[in-house]
PDB file of N, H, CA, C and O in Angstrom:
ATOM      1  N   TYR A   1     183.355 103.797  92.289  1.00  0.00           N
ATOM      2  CA  TYR A   1     184.713 103.647  92.806  1.00  0.00           C
ATOM      3  C   TYR A   1     185.715 104.000  91.715  1.00  0.00           C
ATOM      4  O   TYR A   1     186.854 104.367  92.005  1.00  0.00           O
ATOM      5  N   HIS A   2     185.294 103.891  90.477  1.00  0.00           N
ATOM      6  H   HIS A   2     184.369 103.593  90.241  1.00  0.00           H
ATOM      7  CA  HIS A   2     186.206 104.229  89.381  1.00  0.00           C
ATOM      8  C   HIS A   2     186.708 105.657  89.544  1.00  0.00           C
ATOM      9  O   HIS A   2     187.863 105.960  89.244  1.00  0.00           O
ATOM     10  N   GLY A   3     185.831 106.524  90.022  1.00  0.00           N
ATOM     11  H   GLY A   3     184.893 106.278  90.267  1.00  0.00           H
ATOM     12  CA  GLY A   3     186.221 107.920  90.245  1.00  0.00           C
ATOM     13  C   GLY A   3     187.363 108.006  91.237  1.00  0.00           C
ATOM     14  O   GLY A   3     188.323 108.751  91.038  1.00  0.00           O
ATOM     15  N   PHE A   4     187.248 107.236  92.306  1.00  0.00           N
ATOM     16  H   PHE A   4     186.468 106.631  92.468  1.00  0.00           H
ATOM     17  CA  PHE A   4     188.297 107.256  93.334  1.00  0.00           C
ATOM     18  C   PHE A   4     189.630 106.856  92.720  1.00  0.00           C
ATOM     19  O   PHE A   4     190.647 107.515  92.942  1.00  0.00           O
ATOM     20  N   ILE A   5     189.623 105.782  91.952  1.00  0.00           N
ATOM     21  H   ILE A   5     188.797 105.247  91.772  1.00  0.00           H
ATOM     22  CA  ILE A   5     190.855 105.273  91.341  1.00  0.00           C
ATOM     23  C   ILE A   5     191.421 106.334  90.398  1.00  0.00           C
ATOM     24  O   ILE A   5     192.616 106.629  90.436  1.00  0.00           O
ATOM     25  N   ASP A   6     190.568 106.901  89.558  1.00  0.00           N
ATOM     26  H   ASP A   6     189.598 106.661  89.526  1.00  0.00           H
ATOM     27  CA  ASP A   6     191.008 107.924  88.609  1.00  0.00           C
ATOM     28  C   ASP A   6     191.671 109.080  89.333  1.00  0.00           C
ATOM     29  O   ASP A   6     192.788 109.474  88.998  1.00  0.00           O
ATOM     30  N   GLY A   7     190.976 109.626  90.332  1.00  0.00           N
ATOM     31  H   GLY A   7     190.068 109.306  90.604  1.00  0.00           H
ATOM     32  CA  GLY A   7     191.519 110.763  91.077  1.00  0.00           C
ATOM     33  C   GLY A   7     192.791 110.379  91.795  1.00  0.00           C
ATOM     34  O   GLY A   7     193.776 111.116  91.757  1.00  0.00           O
ATOM     35  N   GLY A   8     192.777 109.237  92.446  1.00  0.00           N
ATOM     36  H   GLY A   8     191.976 108.639  92.476  1.00  0.00           H
ATOM     37  CA  GLY A   8     193.953 108.794  93.197  1.00  0.00           C
ATOM     38  C   GLY A   8     195.146 108.611  92.280  1.00  0.00           C
ATOM     39  O   GLY A   8     196.258 109.025  92.607  1.00  0.00           O
ATOM     40  N   SER A   9     194.917 107.992  91.131  1.00  0.00           N
ATOM     41  H   SER A   9     194.014 107.656  90.865  1.00  0.00           H
ATOM     42  CA  SER A   9     196.010 107.737  90.200  1.00  0.00           C
ATOM     43  C   SER A   9     196.631 109.049  89.747  1.00  0.00           C
ATOM     44  O   SER A   9     197.855 109.174  89.697  1.00  0.00           O
ATOM     45  N   GLN A  10     195.804 110.015  89.420  1.00  0.00           N
ATOM     46  H   GLN A  10     194.810 109.913  89.460  1.00  0.00           H
ATOM     47  CA  GLN A  10     196.298 111.309  88.950  1.00  0.00           C
ATOM     48  C   GLN A  10     197.036 112.033  90.067  1.00  0.00           C
ATOM     49  O   GLN A  10     198.093 112.622  89.839  1.00  0.00           O
ATOM     50  N   GLU A  11     196.484 111.990  91.268  1.00  0.00           N
ATOM     51  H   GLU A  11     195.625 111.512  91.454  1.00  0.00           H
ATOM     52  CA  GLU A  11     197.101 112.683  92.396  1.00  0.00           C
ATOM     53  C   GLU A  11     198.368 111.963  92.830  1.00  0.00           C
ATOM     54  O   GLU A  11     199.370 112.594  93.170  1.00  0.00           O
ATOM     55  N   GLY A  12     198.313 110.638  92.816  1.00  0.00           N
ATOM     56  H   GLY A  12     197.500 110.126  92.540  1.00  0.00           H
ATOM     57  CA  GLY A  12     199.465 109.876  93.285  1.00  0.00           C
ATOM     58  C   GLY A  12     199.127 109.141  94.563  1.00  0.00           C
ATOM     59  O   GLY A  12     198.008 109.256  95.063  1.00  0.00           O
ATOM     60  N   LEU A  13     200.070 108.389  95.101  1.00  0.00           N
ATOM     61  H   LEU A  13     200.979 108.295  94.695  1.00  0.00           H
ATOM     62  CA  LEU A  13     199.824 107.626  96.331  1.00  0.00           C
ATOM     63  C   LEU A  13     199.354 108.550  97.440  1.00  0.00           C
ATOM     64  O   LEU A  13     198.476 108.178  98.218  1.00  0.00           O
ATOM     65  N   GLY A  14     199.917 109.742  97.529  1.00  0.00           N
ATOM     66  H   GLY A  14     200.631 110.045  96.897  1.00  0.00           H
ATOM     67  CA  GLY A  14     199.532 110.700  98.569  1.00  0.00           C
ATOM     68  C   GLY A  14     198.043 110.989  98.504  1.00  0.00           C
ATOM     69  O   GLY A  14     197.348 110.935  99.518  1.00  0.00           O
ATOM     70  N   GLY A  15     197.563 111.290  97.324  1.00  0.00           N
ATOM     71  H   GLY A  15     198.128 111.333  96.500  1.00  0.00           H
ATOM     72  CA  GLY A  15     196.145 111.589  97.155  1.00  0.00           C
ATOM     73  C   GLY A  15     195.293 110.392  97.533  1.00  0.00           C
ATOM     74  O   GLY A  15     194.281 110.526  98.219  1.00  0.00           O
ATOM     75  N   LEU A  16     195.715 109.220  97.076  1.00  0.00           N
ATOM     76  H   LEU A  16     196.537 109.111  96.518  1.00  0.00           H
ATOM     77  CA  LEU A  16     194.963 108.008  97.382  1.00  0.00           C
ATOM     78  C   LEU A  16     194.882 107.800  98.884  1.00  0.00           C
ATOM     79  O   LEU A  16     193.829 107.455  99.420  1.00  0.00           O
ATOM     80  N   SER A  17     196.003 108.013  99.553  1.00  0.00           N
ATOM     81  H   SER A  17     196.858 108.293  99.117  1.00  0.00           H
ATOM     82  CA  SER A  17     196.048 107.831 101.014  1.00  0.00           C
ATOM     83  C   SER A  17     194.996 108.723 101.668  1.00  0.00           C
ATOM     84  O   SER A  17     194.286 108.297 102.579  1.00  0.00           O
ATOM     85  N   GLU A  18     194.905 109.968 101.193  1.00  0.00           N
ATOM     86  H   GLU A  18     195.482 110.314 100.453  1.00  0.00           H
ATOM     87  CA  GLU A  18     193.929 110.905 101.779  1.00  0.00           C
ATOM     88  C   GLU A  18     192.513 110.370 101.591  1.00  0.00           C
ATOM     89  O   GLU A  18     191.704 110.388 102.519  1.00  0.00           O
ATOM     90  N   LEU A  19     192.222 109.895 100.382  1.00  0.00           N
ATOM     91  H   LEU A  19     192.879 109.881  99.628  1.00  0.00           H
ATOM     92  CA  LEU A  19     190.886 109.367 100.105  1.00  0.00           C
ATOM     93  C   LEU A  19     190.570 108.213 101.040  1.00  0.00           C
ATOM     94  O   LEU A  19     189.470 108.129 101.586  1.00  0.00           O
ATOM     95  N   ILE A  20     191.536 107.328 101.222  1.00  0.00           N
ATOM     96  H   ILE A  20     192.429 107.396 100.779  1.00  0.00           H
ATOM     97  CA  ILE A  20     191.334 106.168 102.106  1.00  0.00           C
ATOM     98  C   ILE A  20     191.038 106.650 103.520  1.00  0.00           C
ATOM     99  O   ILE A  20     190.185 106.092 104.210  1.00  0.00           O
ATOM    100  N   SER A  21     191.749 107.690 103.943  1.00  0.00           N
ATOM    101  H   SER A  21     192.442 108.143 103.382  1.00  0.00           H
ATOM    102  CA  SER A  21     191.569 108.205 105.302  1.00  0.00           C
ATOM    103  C   SER A  21     190.145 108.735 105.460  1.00  0.00           C
ATOM    104  O   SER A  21     189.502 108.515 106.487  1.00  0.00           O
ATOM    105  N   GLN A  22     189.658 109.433 104.434  1.00  0.00           N
ATOM    106  H   GLN A  22     190.180 109.611 103.600  1.00  0.00           H
ATOM    107  CA  GLN A  22     188.327 110.028 104.516  1.00  0.00           C
ATOM    108  C   GLN A  22     187.247 108.955 104.401  1.00  0.00           C
ATOM    109  O   GLN A  22     186.198 109.057 105.037  1.00  0.00           O
ATOM    110  N   SER A  23     187.502 107.929 103.593  1.00  0.00           N
ATOM    111  H   SER A  23     188.354 107.846 103.077  1.00  0.00           H
ATOM    112  CA  SER A  23     186.487 106.892 103.385  1.00  0.00           C
ATOM    113  C   SER A  23     187.074 105.514 103.639  1.00  0.00           C
ATOM    114  O   SER A  23     187.828 104.998 102.814  1.00  0.00           O
ATOM    115  N   ASP A  24     186.736 104.920 104.769  1.00  0.00           N
ATOM    116  H   ASP A  24     186.123 105.339 105.439  1.00  0.00           H
ATOM    117  CA  ASP A  24     187.252 103.597 105.104  1.00  0.00           C
ATOM    118  C   ASP A  24     186.750 102.549 104.114  1.00  0.00           C
ATOM    119  O   ASP A  24     187.218 101.411 104.119  1.00  0.00           O
ATOM    120  N   LYS A  25     185.803 102.932 103.271  1.00  0.00           N
ATOM    121  H   LYS A  25     185.422 103.857 103.267  1.00  0.00           H
ATOM    122  CA  LYS A  25     185.290 101.996 102.265  1.00  0.00           C
ATOM    123  C   LYS A  25     186.370 101.666 101.239  1.00  0.00           C
ATOM    124  O   LYS A  25     186.303 100.637 100.567  1.00  0.00           O
ATOM    125  N   VAL A  26     187.356 102.537 101.125  1.00  0.00           N
ATOM    126  H   VAL A  26     187.410 103.373 101.671  1.00  0.00           H
ATOM    127  CA  VAL A  26     188.414 102.339 100.127  1.00  0.00           C
ATOM    128  C   VAL A  26     189.563 101.531 100.712  1.00  0.00           C
ATOM    129  O   VAL A  26     190.556 101.262 100.036  1.00  0.00           O
ATOM    130  N   ILE A  27     189.414 101.144 101.990  1.00  0.00           N
ATOM    131  H   ILE A  27     188.607 101.362 102.539  1.00  0.00           H
ATOM    132  CA  ILE A  27     190.479 100.392 102.661  1.00  0.00           C
ATOM    133  C   ILE A  27     190.807  99.128 101.867  1.00  0.00           C
ATOM    134  O   ILE A  27     191.975  98.819 101.627  1.00  0.00           O
ATOM    135  N   PHE A  28     189.759  98.400 101.463  1.00  0.00           N
ATOM    136  H   PHE A  28     188.811  98.650 101.658  1.00  0.00           H
ATOM    137  CA  PHE A  28     189.981  97.154 100.720  1.00  0.00           C
ATOM    138  C   PHE A  28     190.685  97.435  99.396  1.00  0.00           C
ATOM    139  O   PHE A  28     191.202  96.515  98.762  1.00  0.00           O
ATOM    140  N   PHE A  29     190.706  98.693  98.977  1.00  0.00           N
ATOM    141  H   PHE A  29     190.286  99.440  99.492  1.00  0.00           H
ATOM    142  CA  PHE A  29     191.365  99.070  97.722  1.00  0.00           C
ATOM    143  C   PHE A  29     192.856  99.267  97.950  1.00  0.00           C
ATOM    144  O   PHE A  29     193.678  98.952  97.090  1.00  0.00           O
ATOM    145  N   GLY A  30     193.190  99.796  99.128  1.00  0.00           N
ATOM    146  H   GLY A  30     192.522 100.052  99.827  1.00  0.00           H
ATOM    147  CA  GLY A  30     194.583 100.069  99.463  1.00  0.00           C
ATOM    148  C   GLY A  30     195.352  98.787  99.730  1.00  0.00           C
ATOM    149  O   GLY A  30     194.808  97.693  99.581  1.00  0.00           O
ATOM    150  N   PRO A  31     196.608  98.912 100.120  1.00  0.00           N
ATOM    151  CA  PRO A  31     197.460  97.765 100.412  1.00  0.00           C
ATOM    152  C   PRO A  31     197.022  97.003 101.659  1.00  0.00           C
ATOM    153  O   PRO A  31     197.609  95.976 102.001  1.00  0.00           O
ATOM    154  N   GLY A  32     195.993  97.506 102.337  1.00  0.00           N
ATOM    155  H   GLY A  32     195.517  98.340 102.060  1.00  0.00           H
ATOM    156  CA  GLY A  32     195.489  96.826 103.525  1.00  0.00           C
ATOM    157  C   GLY A  32     195.779  97.625 104.780  1.00  0.00           C
ATOM    158  O   GLY A  32     195.822  97.075 105.881  1.00  0.00           O
ATOM    159  N   GLY A  33     195.976  98.918 104.612  1.00  0.00           N
ATOM    160  H   GLY A  33     195.940  99.365 103.718  1.00  0.00           H
ATOM    161  CA  GLY A  33     196.286  99.717 105.782  1.00  0.00           C
ATOM    162  C   GLY A  33     195.406 100.920 105.818  1.00  0.00           C
ATOM    163  O   GLY A  33     195.509 101.733 106.736  1.00  0.00           O
TER     164      GLY A  33
END
């Protein structure tokens, strides 16, 4: 999951949102949406 955080942080909230959309496993990582 560290990879997800690293990539998301570099990309920004937009990138993170995309990752969450592709993998519902990251939902618990997001703000809850």
